[in-house]
N, C-alpha and C positions, 0 to 999 in steps of 0.2 A: 726263528728259534727252533731248536731241535725238539720234536714232540715224540719221544719214545714213551712206551707204556711202562708202568711200574713192574718190576720183576718179582716183587715181594711174594705174589701169589702164583708165580710161575706162568703168568698169562700175558698175552699181548692184547690189549683192549683199546678200542677206539671207534672211529666212525667209518662205516662202509658205504653210505649213500646219503644223499640230500634231496629233499623235495621242497619246492618253493611255490608260494601263491602270492600274487599281488592283485589288488582290485583293478577293474578296468578304467575307473575314473582317474584321469591324469591332469594335473595342473601344471602348465608350462610356466616356469619361473621367469622367463624373459617377458612373457605377457603380463605376469603378475607385477613385475617391476614397472611396466608401462602403466598399469592401473594405479599403482600406489606411489609412483615417483621414486621408488628405491633404486639404488645403484645396481645395474645389471652386472658389470664386471666384478663388483665386490660379492654380490649374491652368488654368482657362478663359481667364484674362487672358494668361497667359504662353505656354501651349501650344496650347489650342484645345479642341474638343469630343470628338475621337476620333482613333484611329489605325488603320491597316490593317496586316494581317499576312498573309503568303502561306500557302496551304494546303500540306499535306505534299507534294503533287505539283507544286508550283510552285517556281521558282527565279528568279534575276535574268535568266537567259537566256530562260525562257519568257515572263516579263513584258515584257522588251525586245522579243522577237520579236512578241508580240501588239500592242504599241504601234506597231511599224514596219508590220505588216500593216494595221492600222486606218488608219494614215496613208496608205498606198498606195491602199487601196480607197476611202476617203472623199474623196480628192483626185484620183482617177483618174490617178495617176502612172504613167508608162511605166517599169517596172522596168529595162528595157534601157538607159535613159538615166542610171541611177544609177552613177556611177563611184567613189563614196566612201561607205563606211558606217562612221562613227565611233561608238565606244562609250565613254561616260564612266561610271565607277563607282568605288566603294571596296569593293565586295562580291564581286569576281570570285573564283570558287572554283577556277579552273584557272590555274595559273601559267605555262602555255605559250600557250594561245590563249583567246579569249573571243568576239570578234566573228564569227569564222567559224562558231561554233556558232549564233549568232543568224541569220546569213545562211542557213545550212542549214535551219533551222526555217522561215524565211520562204519560201524557195524550195519547200520541200515543200508548204506551204499553197497557194502560188501554182499549183503544178502540179495540185493537187487541184481548184482552182477553174478550171482550164483557161486560166490566164493566163501570160504570159511571165515568166521568172525574172529575178532581179537579175543584172546583167552579170557574166560570168566575169572580166572585167578590173577588177572593182570592188576598190578598196583597202579593207582591213579592219583599221585600227589600233584599239587599246584605250588609253584614258587613265585611269590609276588615280590618284585624288587625292581625299581627303576633302573634300566640299563643292564642289570646283572641277572635278571630272572632266568634267562635262557642259559647262562653259564652255570648258575647254581643247579638248574635242572639237569644239565649235561653231566656235571660232576657227580650228582646223586645217581644218575643212570650208570656211570662208569663204576662207581662203588658197588652198586647193586649187582652188576654183571660180574664183578670180581668176587663177590661174597655169596649171598644167598641165591643169586640168580645164575650161578655157575651152569654152563651148558645151554642157557637160554639167551634171548636177545631183548633189547630195549629200544624204545622210540622216544625221542625228546622233540617237543615242538615249542617254538617261541613265536608269540603273536602279540601285536599291539596295534592300537589305534591312538596315535599321538595327535591331539588336537590343541590348537592355541587360539585365543581370542583374536578377532580381526584387529589389526593395528598394533599388535604386540610384537616384540622383537623375535619371538619364537614362531610367528606365523609361517615364514617360509621354510622352517625346519620340520614341519609336521609331516605325517605320512602314516601309512598302514600296510600291513602285510604279515606273512607267516613263513617260517622256515622249519622244516622237520628234519631230524637226523636219525639215522639207523645205527645203533650201537651194538657191537658184538665182539667176540674174541677173534683174533687174527683178522683185523679190519682191512678193507680193501683201499680206503682213502688215506687215513692217517691214524697213528697211535697217539695216546696221551699219557704222559707221565705225571700222575697226580702227586707222587712223593716229592717231586721237585718243582711243583707249582707254587707261585707266590700269591699272597692275599693281603688285603688291608681294608679297614673300615673305621669310621669315626662318625660321631654325631655332629651335624653341621648346622644346626639351628634353622635358619631361614633359607637353606639351600634350595630345595625343590619339594613341593607338596602338590598332591592332587586330591583335594577333599571332595567327598560325595555331596556336592551342593544340592543335588536333586532331592535329597532326603529332607531338606529344609524348605522346600517349595510347597505352597498351598496346593491342595488337590493333586498331589503327586500320584497317588494311586489311580486317579481317574484319567490322568494324562496318557495319551497314546502317541505323543510326538517323541521323536528321538532327542533325548536330552544330552547335554554336553557338560562334562566335569572338567572345565578348563583348569590347568595347573596354576599354582602360585609359585613364582620363581624369580630369581635374579640371575640373568644370563651370564654376566661377567663373573659373578661370584661362583656360580655353578661350574663354570669352566675352570676356574682356579681350583675348586675342590676336586674336580675330576682329575686334573693333571697331578695334583698333590698325591691323591690316592694311587694313581698309576705308578708314580715314582716310588711310593712306599711298597707297593706290591712287587715291583721289580727288585727292590732292595731285599725284600724277603726271599724272593726266588734265588738271588745271588748268594744268600747265606746257605743255600742247599746244594748249589752246583759249583763246580770248579772253574768258574769263569768270572772275571772282574766286570764291573759295570762298564768300564771304558772299552774292554775287549768286545763285550756283547754289542754295544752301540756301533763300534767300528765294523764288526762283522755284518751287521744289518745294513750299514751305509754302503758297504762294498757290494 
């Protein structure tokens, strides 16, 4: 798909750099199939070869902060020019704040390296949404850069720890990691055209939920163990919902651009 930026504000806005962090712990899915009796050819075709999980000392905040720090250092970004730090996740463990935790970790590391910190005036919103949190954070950063952030830059980081109960159909699909993106005018990697972007949403009942089960446990406040909020889901139904919403979003996009659905799919196939 062509990703031009909107010309409404006379700007080209998009992504100039990407920073990635994945935990060191890796589960080989071929070995997992031997342990569980699952089909390796099917698992490899549908899921892949492995997944990553965080160590006991890691969290979505440490992973996100590491990705942001790598992004800043690898691209020689001036932290004082960052006016927006957006965080997209479905795994936030603090119901009050999330992004300020990441900002604090990054600033501590920058101080130790003798570098300037992220701007005090930096906005720090969090976007919680399964699968789409990072996209919503990126769209917000693009809008900020085009409007009240003119002349400054933004960073968006998406991080999750996806865990599923042992024996569930979702177990081999779990994983953890973080991706940070640098947003600015006249981007070096790609531009984004929000005016022609498509979107769709709907309430899906029992599609996918991740309740905070730990809040209902006895002696929760005294517990020091790492607790798990396993999701409640229906895999086949969730897949159907996902595909349906993608189709609706593509249809919405086609209503804004001069290309038919058939032509778009044919161009992608080619």
